KOLTI-550838 format. One line per 5 residues: number of its first residue (from 1); for each residue x, z, y of C-alpha. Coordinates in steps of 0.5 Angstrom, whole numbers, padded with zeros to 4 digits. Layout:
N
NUM> X/Z/Y ~ ...
***
This chain:
463
1> -0012/0037/0118 ~ -0015/0031/0121 ~ -0023/0030/0119 ~ -0021/0023/0115 ~ -0016/0027/0111
6> -0021/0033/0109 ~ -0027/0028/0108 ~ -0022/0024/0103 ~ -0021/0031/0099 ~ -0028/0032/0099
11> -0030/0025/0096 ~ -0025/0027/0091 ~ -0028/0033/0089 ~ -0035/0031/0089 ~ -0033/0025/0085
16> -0029/0029/0080 ~ -0035/0034/0079 ~ -0040/0028/0078 ~ -0036/0025/0073 ~ -0035/0031/0069
21> -0043/0032/0070 ~ -0047/0026/0069 ~ -0053/0030/0067 ~ -0053/0032/0075 ~ -0055/0028/0080
26> -0050/0028/0086 ~ -0050/0025/0093 ~ -0045/0026/0099 ~ -0047/0023/0106 ~ -0042/0023/0111
31> -0044/0022/0118 ~ -0051/0019/0116 ~ -0048/0014/0111 ~ -0049/0016/0104 ~ -0042/0015/0101
36> -0043/0017/0094 ~ -0048/0018/0089 ~ -0050/0019/0082 ~ -0057/0019/0079 ~ -0056/0024/0074
41> -0058/0020/0068 ~ -0054/0024/0063 ~ -0050/0018/0061 ~ -0043/0017/0063 ~ -0042/0010/0063
46> -0048/0009/0068 ~ -0045/0015/0072 ~ -0038/0011/0072 ~ -0042/0005/0074 ~ -0046/0008/0080
51> -0040/0012/0083 ~ -0035/0006/0082 ~ -0040/0001/0084 ~ -0037/-0003/0077 ~ -0043/-0008/0077
56> -0042/-0011/0083 ~ -0035/-0012/0081 ~ -0037/-0015/0074 ~ -0033/-0010/0071 ~ -0034/-0008/0064
61> -0032/-0002/0061 ~ -0029/-0001/0054 ~ -0031/0006/0050 ~ -0026/0011/0048 ~ -0027/0015/0042
66> -0022/0018/0038 ~ -0021/0025/0034 ~ -0016/0028/0030 ~ -0020/0034/0026 ~ -0013/0037/0023
71> -0010/0038/0030 ~ -0016/0039/0033 ~ -0016/0034/0038 ~ -0021/0029/0041 ~ -0021/0024/0046
76> -0028/0021/0049 ~ -0029/0016/0055 ~ -0028/0009/0058 ~ -0023/0004/0060 ~ -0023/-0003/0063
81> -0021/-0009/0060 ~ -0014/-0011/0061 ~ -0016/-0017/0066 ~ -0018/-0011/0071 ~ -0012/-0009/0076
86> -0012/-0004/0081 ~ -0006/-0003/0086 ~ -0007/0005/0085 ~ -0007/0010/0080 ~ -0013/0013/0083
91> -0018/0010/0078 ~ -0015/0014/0073 ~ -0019/0020/0072 ~ -0016/0025/0066 ~ -0020/0031/0064
96> -0017/0037/0059 ~ -0022/0041/0056 ~ -0028/0039/0061 ~ -0023/0040/0068 ~ -0020/0035/0072
101> -0013/0035/0072 ~ -0007/0031/0075 ~ -0003/0030/0068 ~ 0004/0026/0068 ~ 0004/0026/0061
106> -0003/0023/0061 ~ -0002/0018/0066 ~ 0004/0016/0062 ~ 0000/0015/0056 ~ -0005/0011/0060
111> 0001/0006/0062 ~ 0004/0006/0055 ~ -0003/0004/0052 ~ -0003/-0002/0057 ~ 0004/-0004/0057
116> 0005/-0011/0056 ~ -0002/-0012/0058 ~ -0002/-0011/0066 ~ 0004/-0013/0070 ~ 0008/-0008/0073
121> 0005/-0004/0079 ~ -0002/-0005/0077 ~ -0006/0000/0073 ~ -0013/0000/0070 ~ -0019/0004/0071
126> -0019/0009/0066 ~ -0023/0016/0065 ~ -0023/0020/0059 ~ -0024/0027/0057 ~ -0019/0030/0052
131> -0021/0036/0048 ~ -0016/0041/0045 ~ -0015/0048/0042 ~ -0014/0053/0048 ~ -0008/0056/0045
136> -0005/0049/0046 ~ -0005/0048/0053 ~ -0003/0053/0059 ~ -0008/0052/0065 ~ -0004/0057/0069
141> 0001/0052/0072 ~ -0002/0051/0078 ~ -0006/0056/0083 ~ -0012/0051/0083 ~ -0011/0049/0076
146> -0010/0042/0077 ~ -0004/0042/0073 ~ -0003/0044/0065 ~ 0003/0045/0060 ~ 0002/0043/0053
151> 0005/0047/0047 ~ 0006/0040/0044 ~ 0007/0035/0049 ~ 0009/0029/0045 ~ 0004/0030/0040
156> -0001/0030/0046 ~ 0002/0023/0049 ~ 0002/0020/0042 ~ -0005/0022/0041 ~ -0008/0019/0047
161> -0004/0013/0048 ~ -0006/0011/0040 ~ -0013/0013/0042 ~ -0013/0008/0048 ~ -0010/0003/0044
166> -0015/0003/0039 ~ -0020/0003/0044 ~ -0018/-0004/0047 ~ -0017/-0007/0040 ~ -0024/-0005/0037
171> -0031/-0008/0038 ~ -0033/-0010/0045 ~ -0027/-0014/0046 ~ -0028/-0017/0039 ~ -0031/-0024/0038
176> -0030/-0028/0032 ~ -0028/-0035/0034 ~ -0027/-0041/0030 ~ -0025/-0049/0031 ~ -0030/-0054/0031
181> -0029/-0058/0024 ~ -0024/-0064/0024 ~ -0024/-0064/0031 ~ -0020/-0062/0035 ~ -0031/0028/0038
186> -0026/0034/0034 ~ -0031/0040/0035 ~ -0032/0042/0043 ~ -0027/0048/0043 ~ -0027/0048/0051
191> -0030/0053/0055 ~ -0034/0048/0058 ~ -0035/0042/0053 ~ -0034/0035/0055 ~ -0040/0031/0057
196> -0044/0028/0051 ~ -0044/0021/0050 ~ -0052/0019/0049 ~ 0028/-0023/0002 ~ 0029/-0030/0006
201> 0033/-0037/0004 ~ 0039/-0039/0006 ~ 0041/-0045/0011 ~ 0042/-0051/0008 ~ 0048/-0054/0012
206> 0051/-0051/0018 ~ 0050/-0045/0021 ~ 0045/-0047/0026 ~ 0043/-0055/0025 ~ 0042/-0059/0031
211> 0035/-0062/0032 ~ 0035/-0069/0033 ~ 0028/-0070/0037 ~ 0026/-0066/0043 ~ 0020/-0069/0044
216> 0015/-0065/0040 ~ 0015/-0058/0036 ~ 0012/-0058/0029 ~ 0011/-0051/0027 ~ 0011/-0049/0020
221> 0009/-0042/0018 ~ 0014/-0038/0016 ~ 0014/-0032/0011 ~ 0011/-0028/0017 ~ 0003/-0030/0017
226> -0001/-0029/0023 ~ -0009/-0029/0022 ~ -0012/-0035/0023 ~ -0018/-0036/0028 ~ -0023/-0038/0022
231> -0022/-0031/0019 ~ -0027/-0027/0023 ~ -0025/-0020/0021 ~ -0018/-0021/0023 ~ -0020/-0025/0030
236> -0019/-0022/0036 ~ -0022/-0028/0041 ~ -0021/-0028/0048 ~ -0027/-0032/0050 ~ -0031/-0025/0051
241> -0026/-0023/0056 ~ -0025/-0030/0060 ~ -0032/-0031/0062 ~ -0038/-0027/0064 ~ -0042/-0023/0059
246> -0049/-0022/0059 ~ -0050/-0017/0053 ~ -0052/-0010/0056 ~ -0048/-0005/0052 ~ -0052/0002/0050
251> -0048/0009/0050 ~ -0042/0011/0047 ~ -0044/0013/0040 ~ -0047/0006/0040 ~ -0041/0002/0042
256> -0036/0006/0038 ~ -0040/0004/0032 ~ -0038/-0003/0029 ~ -0044/-0008/0028 ~ -0046/-0009/0020
261> -0048/-0017/0021 ~ -0043/-0020/0026 ~ -0045/-0026/0030 ~ -0045/-0033/0029 ~ -0038/-0036/0030
266> -0037/-0039/0037 ~ -0034/-0046/0037 ~ -0028/-0049/0041 ~ -0025/-0056/0041 ~ -0019/-0058/0044
271> -0020/-0063/0049 ~ -0012/-0065/0051 ~ -0006/-0062/0055 ~ -0006/-0062/0063 ~ 0001/-0063/0066
276> 0005/-0061/0059 ~ 0003/-0054/0061 ~ -0004/-0052/0060 ~ -0009/-0054/0054 ~ -0016/-0055/0055
281> -0021/-0053/0051 ~ -0029/-0055/0051 ~ -0033/-0048/0049 ~ -0040/-0047/0049 ~ -0039/-0043/0056
286> -0035/-0048/0060 ~ -0028/-0051/0061 ~ -0023/-0046/0058 ~ -0016/-0047/0061 ~ -0010/-0044/0057
291> -0003/-0043/0059 ~ 0001/-0046/0053 ~ 0007/-0042/0054 ~ 0004/-0035/0055 ~ -0001/-0036/0049
296> 0004/-0038/0045 ~ 0009/-0032/0047 ~ 0003/-0027/0046 ~ 0003/-0030/0039 ~ 0010/-0029/0038
301> 0010/-0022/0041 ~ 0005/-0020/0036 ~ 0008/-0023/0030 ~ 0015/-0020/0032 ~ 0012/-0013/0032
306> 0009/-0014/0026 ~ 0016/-0016/0023 ~ 0019/-0010/0026 ~ 0014/-0005/0023 ~ 0015/-0008/0016
311> 0019/-0004/0011 ~ 0023/-0011/0010 ~ 0023/-0016/0016 ~ 0023/-0023/0014 ~ 0030/-0026/0016
316> 0034/-0032/0016 ~ 0041/-0031/0012 ~ 0047/-0036/0015 ~ 0051/-0040/0010 ~ 0057/-0039/0014
321> 0057/-0032/0019 ~ 0057/-0034/0026 ~ 0063/-0030/0030 ~ 0062/-0027/0037 ~ 0067/-0024/0042
326> 0065/-0017/0044 ~ 0068/-0012/0049 ~ 0070/-0005/0046 ~ 0064/-0003/0050 ~ 0059/-0008/0047
331> 0062/-0006/0040 ~ 0061/0001/0041 ~ 0053/-0001/0043 ~ 0053/-0005/0036 ~ 0055/0001/0032
336> 0051/0006/0035 ~ 0044/0001/0035 ~ 0046/-0003/0028 ~ 0040/0000/0025 ~ 0035/-0002/0031
341> 0038/-0009/0031 ~ 0037/-0009/0023 ~ 0030/-0008/0024 ~ 0029/-0014/0029 ~ 0032/-0018/0024
346> 0039/-0019/0026 ~ 0045/-0017/0021 ~ 0052/-0017/0023 ~ 0059/-0015/0021 ~ 0063/-0011/0026
351> 0071/-0013/0027 ~ 0076/-0010/0032 ~ 0074/-0015/0037 ~ 0068/-0019/0035 ~ 0061/-0019/0031
356> 0060/-0024/0026 ~ 0052/-0025/0026 ~ 0050/-0026/0019 ~ 0042/-0027/0019 ~ 0037/-0027/0025
361> 0029/-0026/0025 ~ 0025/-0031/0022 ~ 0018/-0032/0025 ~ 0017/-0040/0025 ~ 0021/-0045/0022
366> 0022/-0051/0027 ~ 0024/-0046/0033 ~ 0030/-0043/0031 ~ 0035/-0047/0036 ~ 0034/-0042/0041
371> 0039/-0038/0036 ~ 0045/-0044/0036 ~ 0051/-0040/0038 ~ 0048/-0034/0038 ~ 0046/-0034/0045
376> 0040/-0030/0044 ~ 0043/-0024/0040 ~ 0048/-0024/0046 ~ 0043/-0024/0051 ~ 0040/-0018/0048
381> 0046/-0014/0047 ~ 0047/-0016/0055 ~ 0041/-0012/0056 ~ 0043/-0006/0052 ~ 0049/-0006/0056
386> 0046/-0006/0062 ~ 0041/0000/0061 ~ 0047/0004/0062 ~ 0044/0010/0058 ~ 0046/0007/0051
391> 0038/0006/0049 ~ 0035/0000/0045 ~ 0029/-0002/0048 ~ 0026/-0005/0042 ~ 0019/-0007/0046
396> 0023/-0010/0051 ~ 0027/-0014/0047 ~ 0021/-0016/0042 ~ 0018/-0019/0049 ~ 0025/-0023/0051
401> 0025/-0025/0044 ~ 0018/-0028/0044 ~ 0019/-0031/0051 ~ 0025/-0035/0048 ~ 0021/-0037/0042
406> 0015/-0039/0045 ~ 0012/-0046/0046 ~ 0015/-0048/0053 ~ 0011/-0050/0060 ~ 0013/-0058/0060
411> 0013/-0059/0052 ~ 0009/-0065/0050 ~ 0005/-0063/0044 ~ 0001/-0067/0039 ~ -0007/-0065/0038
416> -0005/-0061/0032 ~ 0000/-0057/0035 ~ -0005/-0055/0041 ~ -0010/-0053/0036 ~ -0004/-0049/0032
421> -0002/-0045/0039 ~ -0010/-0044/0040 ~ -0011/-0041/0033 ~ -0005/-0037/0033 ~ -0007/-0034/0040
426> -0014/-0033/0038 ~ -0012/-0029/0032 ~ -0008/-0024/0036 ~ -0010/-0017/0036 ~ -0009/-0017/0044
431> -0010/-0024/0046 ~ -0012/-0022/0054 ~ -0005/-0023/0057 ~ 0002/-0024/0055 ~ 0007/-0018/0054
436> 0009/-0018/0061 ~ 0002/-0018/0063 ~ 0000/-0025/0066 ~ -0007/-0028/0064 ~ -0007/-0033/0059
441> -0013/-0037/0060 ~ -0019/-0038/0065 ~ -0026/-0041/0064 ~ -0030/-0046/0069 ~ -0037/-0044/0067
446> -0042/-0050/0066 ~ -0046/-0047/0071 ~ -0040/-0048/0076 ~ -0039/-0055/0074 ~ -0047/-0057/0074
451> -0047/-0054/0081 ~ -0041/-0058/0084 ~ -0044/-0065/0081 ~ -0051/-0063/0083 ~ -0054/-0063/0076
456> -0059/-0059/0074 ~ -0057/-0058/0067 ~ -0053/-0061/0061 ~ -0056/-0066/0056 ~ -0058/-0063/0049
461> -0053/-0066/0045 ~ -0047/-0064/0050 ~ -0044/-0059/0045
***
């Protein structure tokens, strides 16, 4: 084909080989220009930084290390933080038993791992090596062995997705964060081993009591309790993600090992609210601007997910059931998916032409106005009807529910309410983006502010 096309194929081939052999030095020159180079250091992370020029883009990699000895599965490699968004899947490299393959199952596992972390159409950087017993994979599907077929594809999908998710929730992205007081490798069985890496309470009055005041939000913790930011062992803080890092991390094994002594807790101070939309925080690194709706949405999403996964979800029973008119199609959908709605916390009774709502999910009291007239329940039912395949997408419904539950842009918050939003957000397991992939916060560094105002430094009592 055209020279440019063939050069592209050559670059791909050399790249795939260089990634799978970090101990070998590779160099590719095209028309006198070096287009690809690795040092052969033997460290996969260094090799990836060299091949993809990650240091120039200030992209940090998260280590992946997952193992299922009983099934004979292991997963190792690196992936990017959720803030890294690529428009192409070419940054996703997957290896099975040491050989690069283009596998739809592994691609879907990557996308599922980043679901609710990246916007639709955006992809992460993800390079990993999957090892499994040779008899569990058929490598003779493609003449060039670029595709494979698994004996248990669903198990492979679940293992890879879980391993990548675990990596995103582990150290490297975890930073304990507290408010200021009173202020606001499975054995290597591949022919070619993978690289070595050096009960609820009733409503007292009407079914949905009206709120007289709309100016403020006074959240009261309900039975679902999210971790507080002052508990360092449960906090997954976002500060390390929203600012440049000065910490150099070693090899994969070192990164995958939690530190025995946690670092001192950084502090934050709520300065105020901007445009009734953004919460301003003073941190040791600079001015952090947090979108109040998106931060609140992420907290509700994780709380609802925990409630959904609980053996008995927390619900609010209605003293008087709420009748809702449904079509025959909707009635059949509700009958088929009643267990799924129950898992979300919606209880209802079915009659010939109506459904009587008897309970709804309880997350935080003070935000239940969204359930008036059963509007949210009807919205979720309509979404189910629109899918056309009679399946209930629980993740999507939870995301919708969390969006309706969250603090809104335009809500005027009191200082303690802002602090509540921030603490609940920082207590999230995955605090980087909302369930739809939008970023939550942005930091303007101290250096940037000092340079703008021609100030060499801040006074010693600045923080």
